[in-house]
C-alpha positions in Angstrom: 113.1 126.2 108.2 111.9 122.6 108.8 108.8 121.4 106.8 105.8 121.2 109.2 104.4 117.7 109.6 100.7 116.9 110.3 99.5 113.6 111.5 96.0 112.7 110.3 94.3 110.1 112.4 91.1 108.8 110.8 89.8 105.4 109.6 87.9 107.0 106.7 90.3 106.5 103.7 88.5 108.9 101.4 88.5 111.7 104.0 92.2 111.1 104.8 93.1 111.2 101.1 91.2 114.5 100.6 92.8 115.9 103.7 96.3 114.8 102.5 95.8 116.4 99.1 94.7 119.7 100.6 97.4 119.9 103.3 100.1 118.8 100.8 99.0 121.7 98.5 99.6 124.0 101.4 103.2 122.8 101.7 102.7 120.5 104.7 104.1 117.0 105.0 101.2 114.6 105.9 101.6 111.3 107.8 98.6 109.0 108.4 97.3 106.6 110.9 94.1 104.6 110.5 94.0 103.0 114.0 94.4 104.2 117.6 97.4 101.9 118.1 99.2 103.2 115.0 98.3 106.8 116.0 99.8 106.5 119.5 103.0 104.9 118.1 103.4 107.5 115.3 102.7 110.5 117.5 105.4 109.4 119.9 107.9 108.5 117.2 107.4 111.3 114.7 106.4 114.1 117.1 104.3 116.0 114.4 103.7 119.7 114.5 99.9 119.2 114.5 97.5 116.2 114.9 94.1 116.0 113.2 92.2 113.4 115.2 88.9 111.7 114.5 87.0 110.9 117.7 85.4 107.7 116.4 88.0 105.1 115.2 87.3 101.4 114.7 89.7 100.2 117.4 89.9 103.0 119.9 88.1 106.1 121.1 89.8 109.3 120.0 89.3 110.7 123.4 91.7 108.0 124.7 94.3 109.1 122.2 93.8 112.7 123.2 94.1 112.0 126.9 97.3 109.9 126.4 98.8 112.6 124.2 98.1 115.4 126.7 99.1 113.5 129.8 102.1 115.1 131.6 103.7 111.7 132.0 104.0 109.1 129.2 102.3 106.0 130.6 104.6 103.7 128.6 107.9 105.1 129.8 107.1 107.0 133.0 109.0 109.9 131.6 107.7 113.4 131.0 105.4 113.4 127.9 107.0 114.6 124.6 103.5 114.9 123.1 101.6 117.0 125.6 102.3 120.3 123.8 101.4 119.1 120.3 98.3 120.9 119.1 95.3 118.7 118.3 92.3 119.5 116.1 89.4 117.1 116.7 87.1 116.1 113.9 84.0 113.9 113.9 81.1 113.0 111.7 78.8 112.6 114.7 78.1 113.8 118.2 78.5 117.6 118.3 78.2 117.3 122.1 81.7 115.8 122.1 83.2 119.3 121.5 83.3 120.3 125.2 84.8 117.1 126.2 87.6 117.4 123.7 88.4 120.9 124.6 88.6 119.9 128.3 91.1 117.2 127.3 93.3 119.7 125.4 92.1 119.9 121.8 92.7 123.4 120.3 89.8 123.2 117.9 86.9 121.0 116.8 85.2 120.4 113.4 82.2 118.3 112.4 82.3 116.5 109.1 81.7 117.6 106.4 84.4 120.2 107.3 84.2 123.8 106.1 87.4 123.7 104.2 88.0 127.5 104.4 87.7 127.6 108.2 89.8 124.4 108.6 92.6 125.7 106.4 92.6 129.0 108.3 92.7 127.1 111.6 95.6 124.9 110.5 97.6 127.9 109.2 97.1 129.9 112.4 98.1 127.0 114.6 101.3 126.2 112.7 102.2 129.8 112.2 102.1 130.2 116.0 104.3 127.1 116.3 107.1 128.5 114.1 110.3 129.1 116.0 
């Protein structure tokens, strides 16, 4: 079975490092993006099994990334989107009212920093367990 890949999109280096350590210890391959532009490129090229997305990035709103990922048509190519079915967990250190907006746009779950690690690990495991084929 193929190793599951998780793309972590966050401009907080310390948070990304801790997330990478935790997810690697669970047997997942972690790839990282610190900007919205890098995130959109990586999600299209790598097609990860799961995306963990911070809503507030320095160069782009995470909701923009989420909308582009979940759109039925890729706006760059005009082809059907290869990313629309990738599950996304949204994280943020601010604005709990963003939760409803992210769910409407297609996020499967939402966490506010600091993250409850136990709940987060359970969520990731359940999502990727359901994605096994």
